[in-house]
C-alpha positions in Angstrom: 0.0 0.0 0.0 1.4 3.4 -0.9 2.4 5.8 1.8 0.0 8.6 2.5 0.7 12.3 3.3 -2.0 14.0 5.3 -1.6 17.7 6.3 -3.3 19.3 9.3 -6.3 21.2 8.2 -8.9 23.3 9.9 -12.1 21.4 10.7 -15.6 22.5 10.6 -19.0 21.1 11.7 -19.9 20.7 8.1 -17.1 18.1 7.7 -18.6 16.2 10.6 -21.8 15.7 8.7 -20.0 14.1 5.8 -19.1 11.2 8.1 -15.4 11.2 7.3 -12.7 12.6 9.6 -9.0 12.4 10.1 -7.4 12.4 13.5 -3.7 12.9 14.3 -2.6 11.7 17.7 0.1 13.7 19.4 3.3 11.9 20.2 4.5 12.7 23.8 8.2 12.9 24.6 10.6 10.2 25.7 9.6 6.5 25.5 5.9 7.4 26.0 5.6 8.4 22.3 4.7 5.8 19.7 7.5 6.7 17.2 9.8 9.5 16.3 6.9 10.9 14.3 3.1 10.8 14.9 0.6 8.0 14.5 -2.2 8.8 12.2 -5.5 7.0 12.1 -8.3 7.4 9.6 -11.8 6.4 10.6 -15.0 6.4 8.5 -18.5 7.1 9.7 -17.3 8.1 13.2 -20.6 8.2 15.2 -21.8 10.7 17.8 -19.5 13.6 17.2 -20.1 16.7 19.1 -18.2 19.8 20.4 -15.5 19.3 17.8 -12.5 21.5 18.4 -9.8 22.4 15.9 -6.5 24.2 16.3 -4.4 25.5 13.4 -1.2 23.7 12.9 1.7 26.0 13.9 5.3 24.7 13.6 6.7 23.9 17.0 3.5 24.8 18.8 1.0 22.0 18.1 -0.6 19.5 15.8 -4.2 19.6 14.5 -6.5 17.4 16.6 -10.2 16.6 17.0 -11.9 16.1 20.3 -14.8 13.8 19.8 -17.9 13.6 22.0 -17.3 10.0 22.8 -16.3 9.8 26.4 -15.4 6.1 26.8 -12.4 4.6 25.2 -14.2 1.3 25.0 -16.7 2.9 22.7 -13.8 3.7 20.3 -12.7 0.1 20.4 -16.2 -1.2 19.5 -16.3 1.3 16.6 -12.9 0.2 15.4 -13.8 -3.5 15.5 -17.0 -2.8 13.5 -15.7 -0.4 10.9 -12.0 -1.1 10.6 -9.0 1.2 11.1 -6.1 2.2 8.9 -3.0 3.5 10.6 0.1 5.2 9.4 3.2 5.4 11.7 6.0 7.9 11.1 5.3 7.9 7.4 5.4 4.1 7.0 2.1 2.7 5.8 0.5 0.0 7.8 -1.6 -2.5 5.8 -5.3 -2.3 6.2 -6.9 -4.9 8.5 -10.3 -6.4 7.7 -12.9 -5.9 10.3 -13.1 -9.7 10.9 -9.3 -9.8 11.7 -9.5 -6.8 13.9 -12.4 -8.4 15.8 -10.1 -11.4 16.4 -7.8 -9.3 18.7 -9.8 -6.4 20.1 -11.6 -6.8 23.5 -15.4 -7.1 23.6 -16.3 -5.3 26.9 -20.1 -5.7 26.4 -20.5 -9.5 26.1 -20.9 -10.9 29.6 -23.2 -13.8 28.8 -23.6 -16.9 30.9 -21.7 -19.2 28.5 -18.6 -16.9 28.8 -18.9 -17.0 32.6 -19.1 -20.7 32.5 -16.1 -21.0 30.3 -14.1 -18.8 32.8 -15.3 -21.0 35.7 -14.2 -24.1 33.9 -10.8 -22.5 33.1 -10.2 -21.7 36.8 -11.4 -25.1 38.0 -9.2 -26.9 35.4 -6.1 -24.8 36.2 -6.5 -25.7 39.9 -7.1 -29.4 39.2 -3.8 -29.4 37.4 -1.9 -27.2 39.8 -2.4 -29.4 42.9 -0.5 -32.5 41.8 2.1 -30.3 39.9 2.7 -28.3 43.0 3.3 -31.5 44.9 6.0 -32.4 42.4 7.6 -28.9 42.8 7.6 -29.3 46.6 9.4 -32.7 46.3 12.0 -31.2 43.8 12.6 -28.0 45.9 15.6 -29.3 48.0 17.3 -30.5 44.9 16.5 -27.3 43.0 18.0 -25.1 45.8 21.1 -27.3 45.9 21.9 -27.5 42.2 20.0 -24.7 40.5 19.1 -22.1 43.0 19.1 -19.1 40.6 17.5 -20.4 37.4 15.3 -23.2 38.9 14.8 -24.7 35.5 12.9 -27.8 36.8 10.3 -25.6 38.4 9.9 -23.6 35.3 9.4 -26.8 33.2 6.6 -27.8 35.6 5.0 -24.3 35.2 5.2 -24.7 31.4 3.4 -28.0 31.6 0.7 -26.5 33.8 0.2 -23.5 31.5 0.2 -25.6 28.3 -2.4 -28.1 29.7 -4.5 -25.3 31.0 -4.7 -23.2 27.9 -4.9 -25.9 25.3 -8.5 -26.6 26.1 -9.6 -23.0 25.8 -7.5 -21.1 23.2 -4.8 -21.7 20.6 -1.4 -20.0 20.7 0.6 -19.1 17.6 4.3 -18.1 18.1 6.2 -16.1 15.5 9.9 -15.3 15.7 11.1 -18.2 17.8 14.5 -17.8 16.1 14.8 -14.4 17.8 14.8 -16.0 21.3 18.2 -16.0 23.1 19.5 -19.5 24.1 17.9 -21.3 27.1 20.9 -20.5 29.2 21.4 -16.9 28.2 20.3 -13.9 30.3 18.0 -11.3 28.8 15.3 -8.8 29.7 12.0 -9.8 28.0 9.5 -7.0 27.7 5.9 -7.4 26.6 2.6 -5.5 26.4 0.2 -6.4 29.2 -3.5 -6.9 28.3 -4.8 -9.8 30.4 -4.6 -12.3 33.2 -3.8 -14.8 30.5 -0.5 -13.1 29.5 1.7 -15.2 31.9 0.0 -18.4 30.9 0.7 -17.6 27.3 4.3 -16.5 27.8 5.2 -19.8 29.5 4.9 -21.3 26.0 8.2 -19.7 25.0 10.1 -22.3 27.0 12.5 -19.8 28.7 13.1 -20.0 32.5 12.4 -16.3 33.1 11.4 -14.7 36.4 8.6 -12.2 36.4 7.5 -9.5 38.8 4.2 -9.8 40.6 2.5 -8.0 43.4 3.1 -9.5 46.8 -0.5 -10.5 47.4 -0.4 -12.9 44.5 2.2 -15.0 46.3 -0.5 -15.7 49.0 -2.9 -17.4 46.6 -3.1 -21.0 47.6 -1.1 -23.5 45.4 -0.6 -21.1 42.5 1.0 -18.3 44.6 3.0 -20.8 46.5 4.4 -22.3 43.3 5.4 -18.8 42.2 7.4 -18.5 45.4 9.1 -21.9 44.8 10.0 -20.9 41.3 11.7 -17.7 42.5 9.6 -15.0 40.9 10.0 -11.5 42.3 7.4 -10.0 44.7 6.6 -6.3 44.6 4.6 -4.0 46.9 3.1 -1.4 44.6 3.4 2.3 45.6 6.2 1.3 48.0 9.5 2.9 46.8 11.6 0.8 49.0 10.0 -2.4 47.6 10.5 -1.1 44.1 14.2 -0.5 44.7 14.6 -4.0 46.2 12.7 -5.5 43.2 15.0 -3.8 40.7 18.1 -4.9 42.7 16.9 -8.5 42.7 16.3 -8.4 39.0 19.7 -7.0 38.3 21.3 -9.7 40.5 19.3 -12.3 38.5 20.5 -11.2 35.0 24.1 -10.9 36.3 23.8 -14.5 37.3 22.6 -15.5 33.9 18.8 -15.7 34.7 16.4 -14.0 32.2 13.8 -11.7 33.6 10.3 -10.8 32.2 8.9 -7.3 32.6 5.6 -5.7 31.6 6.9 -2.1 31.2 3.4 -0.6 31.3 3.3 -1.5 35.0 -0.2 -3.0 35.0 -2.7 -4.5 32.7 -4.4 -2.2 30.2 -7.8 -1.0 31.3 -9.1 -0.1 27.9 -7.2 -2.5 25.5 -4.6 0.1 24.5 -0.9 -0.3 25.2 0.2 2.5 27.5 3.5 4.3 28.0 6.5 2.2 29.2 8.3 2.7 32.5 12.1 2.5 32.2 13.0 0.1 35.0 13.4 -2.9 32.8 15.6 -1.0 30.4 17.8 0.2 33.2 18.3 -3.4 34.3 19.3 -4.4 30.7 21.7 -1.5 30.4 23.4 -2.1 33.8 23.4 -5.9 33.4 24.7 -5.6 29.8 22.1 -8.0 28.5 19.8 -7.7 25.5 16.2 -6.5 25.6 13.8 -8.9 23.8 10.5 -7.1 22.8 7.4 -9.3 22.6 4.0 -8.4 21.2 1.1 -10.2 22.8 -1.9 -10.2 20.5 -5.4 -11.4 21.5 -5.2 -12.1 25.2 -7.1 -8.9 25.9 -10.0 -9.9 23.8 -10.3 -13.4 25.4 -10.2 -12.1 29.0 -10.2 -8.3 29.2 -8.8 -6.6 32.3 -11.7 -6.2 34.8 -13.7 -9.1 33.2 -11.8 -12.0 34.6 -15.1 -13.8 35.3 -15.6 -14.3 31.5 -13.5 -16.1 28.9 -14.1 -15.8 25.2 -13.0 -18.4 22.6 -10.4 -17.4 20.2 -6.7 -17.4 19.4 -3.6 -15.7 20.7 -0.4 -14.7 18.9 3.1 -14.1 20.3 5.5 -12.2 18.2 9.1 -12.3 19.4 11.2 -9.5 17.9 15.0 -9.4 17.4 17.0 -8.5 20.6 17.9 -4.9 21.1 21.2 -3.9 22.7 22.4 -0.6 24.1 23.7 1.3 27.1 21.0 4.1 27.1 17.8 3.1 29.0 15.8 5.8 27.2 16.8 4.6 23.8 16.2 1.0 24.7 12.8 1.9 26.0 11.9 3.9 22.9 13.0 1.2 20.5 11.3 -1.6 22.3 8.0 0.2 22.5 8.1 1.3 18.9 8.6 -2.3 17.6 5.8 -3.7 19.8 3.5 -0.9 19.0 4.0 -1.3 15.2 3.1 -5.0 15.4 0.0 -4.2 17.5 -1.2 -1.6 15.0 -0.7 -4.0 12.1 -3.1 -6.4 13.8 -5.6 -3.6 14.3 -5.0 -3.2 18.1 -5.1 0.3 19.6 -2.0 2.0 21.1 -1.9 5.1 23.3 0.2 7.7 21.6 
């Protein structure tokens, strides 16, 4: 598809009646922006427009934008899934996505039917049925793991992978692209991925790498599952506690220096509206100080199957993992920017929304 050049133009209420608008999102500074340039989205038949505001484009002062009278971001997602979206990032054209393909990956926040609730209940029951005997295996292995493999704990991670694979195989399919970009099983790296859903960790276990991930302290108290996280050596964090944050980062740095890969969700928490948010720089500081590569990963589809806030429902569907080539560098800001750009570009190609 040929690249498009769209200039910022004044907007009038008359243009709104035609049903065709253009919207340019403003790219914020540092790693919070999408790319070096701006992300441009074209929508057709945008419904319920009101109070449209327009500012003239002035070099160095601003970019033309429209403020729509749609107050909930979830409404935007439903519109996108129904009508289709074309996006252009920093002058590079992104292929159009059919509405059916977009629907494969965008969350559906309105469907809370009984069958979806029953699927979620079956998912949780099945994962606990599997977890109980597997946790017993981990408990038996624990003395040997601490004696021979205290840092990496490969045996425990293998048990976790079995648990995740058996759990998810009955409920959704996982496709992995870019396995050749994964560092070796015994190589340290900082893996970073977008965070959409409770299902993200289950899905990432499919990669077969014995990474440690960060989770809030309360999760380690969950019977069986939280205890297995403790045995595996994942890193606890008390949110909003600066001392805990520093201890967490120190622990992660020690892990990568000892050859153990670490997984971060740089957004800090799951997306509340299906859009990837700005990245925090902690993961990239670890990679820079530990002199290990950053491996960006795009997770596509988990947010549609089980959106954040709707963990009592589970939709059928598919999930895709895209592993991007490793990124190396000594500047955390640059690493953060490059990782977010490559993840965001892949999400946009699959019709998924990204905060600018």
